[in-house]
Backbone as JSON Lines, residues from 0, in Angstrom:
{"i":0,"aa":"M","n":[0.84,-1.17,0.0],"ca":[0.0,0.0,0.0],"c":[0.89,1.23,0.0]}
{"i":1,"aa":"P","n":[0.75,2.06,-1.0],"ca":[1.6,3.23,-1.07],"c":[1.37,4.18,0.1]}
{"i":2,"aa":"G","n":[2.46,4.63,0.68],"ca":[2.36,5.6,1.76],"c":[2.18,4.95,3.13]}
{"i":3,"aa":"F","n":[1.86,3.65,3.17],"ca":[1.64,2.97,4.44],"c":[2.39,1.64,4.46]}
{"i":4,"aa":"P","n":[3.72,1.65,4.45],"ca":[4.45,0.38,4.4],"c":[4.23,-0.48,5.64]}
{"i":5,"aa":"W","n":[3.99,0.13,6.78],"ca":[3.75,-0.61,8.01],"c":[2.46,-1.42,7.91]}
{"i":6,"aa":"L","n":[1.49,-0.95,7.14],"ca":[0.23,-1.65,6.98],"c":[0.44,-2.96,6.24]}
{"i":7,"aa":"K","n":[1.25,-2.93,5.22],"ca":[1.5,-4.13,4.43],"c":[2.19,-5.19,5.27]}
{"i":8,"aa":"Q","n":[3.08,-4.78,6.13],"ca":[3.81,-5.73,6.98],"c":[2.92,-6.28,8.09]}
{"i":9,"aa":"K","n":[2.01,-5.47,8.58],"ca":[1.23,-5.85,9.75],"c":[0.04,-6.75,9.4]}
{"i":10,"aa":"Y","n":[-0.58,-6.53,8.25],"ca":[-1.79,-7.26,7.9],"c":[-1.57,-8.17,6.71]}
{"i":11,"aa":"D","n":[-2.27,-9.28,6.69],"ca":[-2.15,-10.25,5.63],"c":[-3.55,-10.55,5.1]}
{"i":12,"aa":"D","n":[-3.76,-10.38,3.81],"ca":[-5.08,-10.58,3.2],"c":[-5.22,-12.04,2.76]}
{"i":13,"aa":"T","n":[-5.61,-12.91,3.69],"ca":[-5.72,-14.34,3.36],"c":[-6.9,-14.61,2.44]}
{"i":14,"aa":"Y","n":[-7.97,-13.85,2.55],"ca":[-9.12,-14.06,1.67],"c":[-8.71,-13.85,0.22]}
{"i":15,"aa":"R","n":[-7.99,-12.78,-0.05],"ca":[-7.56,-12.49,-1.41],"c":[-6.62,-13.57,-1.95]}
{"i":16,"aa":"K","n":[-5.7,-14.03,-1.1],"ca":[-4.78,-15.09,-1.51],"c":[-5.52,-16.36,-1.86]}
{"i":17,"aa":"E","n":[-6.46,-16.76,-1.01],"ca":[-7.23,-17.98,-1.25],"c":[-8.1,-17.85,-2.5]}
{"i":18,"aa":"L","n":[-8.68,-16.69,-2.71],"ca":[-9.49,-16.45,-3.91],"c":[-8.64,-16.54,-5.17]}
{"i":19,"aa":"C","n":[-7.46,-15.93,-5.14],"ca":[-6.55,-15.99,-6.3],"c":[-6.13,-17.43,-6.58]}
{"i":20,"aa":"D","n":[-5.87,-18.2,-5.52],"ca":[-5.52,-19.62,-5.69],"c":[-6.65,-20.39,-6.37]}
{"i":21,"aa":"L","n":[-7.89,-20.13,-5.95],"ca":[-9.04,-20.8,-6.57],"c":[-9.2,-20.41,-8.03]}
{"i":22,"aa":"I","n":[-8.99,-19.14,-8.34],"ca":[-9.11,-18.67,-9.72],"c":[-8.04,-19.32,-10.59]}
{"i":23,"aa":"R","n":[-6.8,-19.39,-10.08],"ca":[-5.72,-20.04,-10.83],"c":[-6.03,-21.52,-11.07]}
{"i":24,"aa":"A","n":[-6.51,-22.19,-10.03],"ca":[-6.82,-23.61,-10.16],"c":[-7.92,-23.83,-11.19]}
{"i":25,"aa":"K","n":[-8.93,-23.0,-11.17],"ca":[-10.04,-23.1,-12.13],"c":[-9.52,-22.84,-13.55]}
{"i":26,"aa":"A","n":[-8.64,-21.87,-13.71],"ca":[-8.08,-21.54,-15.02],"c":[-7.23,-22.69,-15.56]}
{"i":27,"aa":"E","n":[-6.61,-23.45,-14.66],"ca":[-5.79,-24.58,-15.07],"c":[-6.62,-25.85,-15.3]}
{"i":28,"aa":"G","n":[-7.92,-25.76,-15.07],"ca":[-8.8,-26.9,-15.32],"c":[-8.95,-27.85,-14.14]}
{"i":29,"aa":"Q","n":[-8.43,-27.48,-12.99],"ca":[-8.57,-28.34,-11.81],"c":[-9.99,-28.25,-11.27]}
{"i":30,"aa":"T","n":[-10.44,-29.32,-10.63],"ca":[-11.76,-29.27,-10.01],"c":[-11.63,-28.53,-8.69]}
{"i":31,"aa":"L","n":[-12.59,-27.71,-8.41],"ca":[-12.57,-26.92,-7.19],"c":[-13.21,-27.7,-6.05]}
{"i":32,"aa":"P","n":[-12.75,-27.48,-4.84],"ca":[-13.34,-28.18,-3.69],"c":[-14.78,-27.69,-3.46]}
{"i":33,"aa":"E","n":[-15.61,-28.6,-2.97],"ca":[-16.98,-28.23,-2.63],"c":[-16.98,-27.31,-1.41]}
{"i":34,"aa":"P","n":[-17.83,-26.3,-1.42],"ca":[-17.89,-25.42,-0.24],"c":[-18.41,-26.19,0.97]}
{"i":35,"aa":"E","n":[-17.88,-25.85,2.12],"ca":[-18.3,-26.5,3.35],"c":[-19.68,-25.98,3.75]}
{"i":36,"aa":"Q","n":[-20.52,-26.89,4.19],"ca":[-21.84,-26.51,4.66],"c":[-21.73,-25.98,6.09]}
{"i":37,"aa":"E","n":[-22.25,-24.8,6.3],"ca":[-22.25,-24.24,7.64],"c":[-23.47,-24.78,8.38]}
{"i":38,"aa":"P","n":[-23.33,-25.07,9.65],"ca":[-24.49,-25.56,10.4],"c":[-25.57,-24.49,10.45]}
{"i":39,"aa":"E","n":[-26.81,-24.96,10.27],"ca":[-27.92,-24.0,10.29],"c":[-28.24,-23.63,11.72]}
{"i":40,"aa":"G","n":[-28.46,-22.37,11.94],"ca":[-28.81,-21.89,13.26],"c":[-30.31,-21.98,13.48]}
{"i":41,"aa":"E","n":[-30.71,-21.78,14.7],"ca":[-32.13,-21.82,15.04],"c":[-32.78,-20.53,14.55]}
{"i":42,"aa":"V","n":[-33.89,-20.71,13.85],"ca":[-34.63,-19.55,13.36],"c":[-35.65,-19.16,14.42]}
{"i":43,"aa":"V","n":[-35.63,-17.9,14.8],"ca":[-36.52,-17.41,15.86],"c":[-37.56,-16.49,15.22]}
{"i":44,"aa":"D","n":[-38.83,-16.76,15.54],"ca":[-39.9,-15.9,15.07],"c":[-39.97,-14.71,16.03]}
{"i":45,"aa":"L","n":[-39.47,-13.57,15.59],"ca":[-39.37,-12.41,16.47],"c":[-40.73,-11.89,16.93]}
{"i":46,"aa":"M","n":[-41.71,-11.93,16.04],"ca":[-43.04,-11.45,16.44],"c":[-43.63,-12.34,17.53]}
{"i":47,"aa":"E","n":[-43.47,-13.66,17.4],"ca":[-43.99,-14.57,18.41],"c":[-43.26,-14.36,19.73]}
{"i":48,"aa":"A","n":[-41.96,-14.17,19.69],"ca":[-41.18,-13.92,20.91],"c":[-41.64,-12.62,21.56]}
{"i":49,"aa":"L","n":[-41.92,-11.59,20.76],"ca":[-42.4,-10.33,21.29],"c":[-43.77,-10.49,21.96]}
{"i":50,"aa":"R","n":[-44.68,-11.23,21.29],"ca":[-46.0,-11.46,21.88],"c":[-45.88,-12.16,23.23]}
{"i":51,"aa":"E","n":[-45.06,-13.21,23.28],"ca":[-44.88,-13.94,24.54],"c":[-44.32,-13.04,25.62]}
{"i":52,"aa":"S","n":[-43.39,-12.19,25.27],"ca":[-42.78,-11.28,26.24],"c":[-43.82,-10.29,26.77]}
{"i":53,"aa":"V","n":[-44.65,-9.76,25.87],"ca":[-45.7,-8.81,26.28],"c":[-46.7,-9.51,27.18]}
{"i":54,"aa":"E","n":[-47.09,-10.73,26.84],"ca":[-48.05,-11.46,27.67],"c":[-47.48,-11.73,29.06]}
{"i":55,"aa":"R","n":[-46.21,-12.13,29.13],"ca":[-45.57,-12.37,30.44],"c":[-45.55,-11.1,31.26]}
{"i":56,"aa":"T","n":[-45.21,-10.0,30.64],"ca":[-45.14,-8.73,31.35],"c":[-46.52,-8.32,31.86]}
{"i":57,"aa":"Q","n":[-47.54,-8.5,31.03],"ca":[-48.9,-8.15,31.45],"c":[-49.35,-9.02,32.62]}
{"i":58,"aa":"K","n":[-49.04,-10.31,32.58],"ca":[-49.41,-11.2,33.69],"c":[-48.71,-10.77,34.98]}
{"i":59,"aa":"Q","n":[-47.43,-10.42,34.88],"ca":[-46.68,-10.0,36.06],"c":[-47.28,-8.72,36.64]}
{"i":60,"aa":"R","n":[-47.68,-7.8,35.78],"ca":[-48.26,-6.54,36.26],"c":[-49.61,-6.79,36.93]}
{"i":61,"aa":"R","n":[-50.41,-7.69,36.33],"ca":[-51.71,-8.01,36.94],"c":[-51.52,-8.62,38.33]}
{"i":62,"aa":"Q","n":[-50.55,-9.52,38.45],"ca":[-50.28,-10.17,39.74],"c":[-49.78,-9.14,40.74]}
{"i":63,"aa":"A","n":[-48.98,-8.2,40.3],"ca":[-48.45,-7.17,41.19],"c":[-49.57,-6.27,41.69]}
{"i":64,"aa":"T","n":[-50.51,-5.89,40.81],"ca":[-51.62,-5.01,41.23],"c":[-52.59,-5.79,42.13]}
{"i":65,"aa":"K","n":[-52.76,-7.07,41.95],"ca":[-53.61,-7.87,42.84],"c":[-53.01,-7.93,44.23]}
{"i":66,"aa":"R","n":[-51.71,-8.06,44.33],"ca":[-51.05,-8.12,45.63],"c":[-51.17,-6.77,46.35]}
{"i":67,"aa":"K","n":[-51.05,-5.66,45.62],"ca":[-51.14,-4.34,46.23],"c":[-52.56,-4.08,46.72]}
{"i":68,"aa":"A","n":[-53.57,-4.56,45.97],"ca":[-54.96,-4.32,46.31],"c":[-55.38,-5.13,47.54]}
{"i":69,"aa":"S","n":[-54.72,-6.25,47.81],"ca":[-55.1,-7.1,48.94],"c":[-54.69,-6.54,50.25]}
């Protein structure tokens, strides 16, 4: 990087190197490795979670006001 020689020494762009290696391999006719499957995370329905949270809060408030009234 012009003007920042310390940056070139300090950081290493592994993504770029790996991408260039894949491009070279493809250009040479080599078969490319299959991409690794990432484990799927749990999908959370945010609206349902919000409804449950609101219902819990409302129940807690009702119980609190019943205790105060007694």
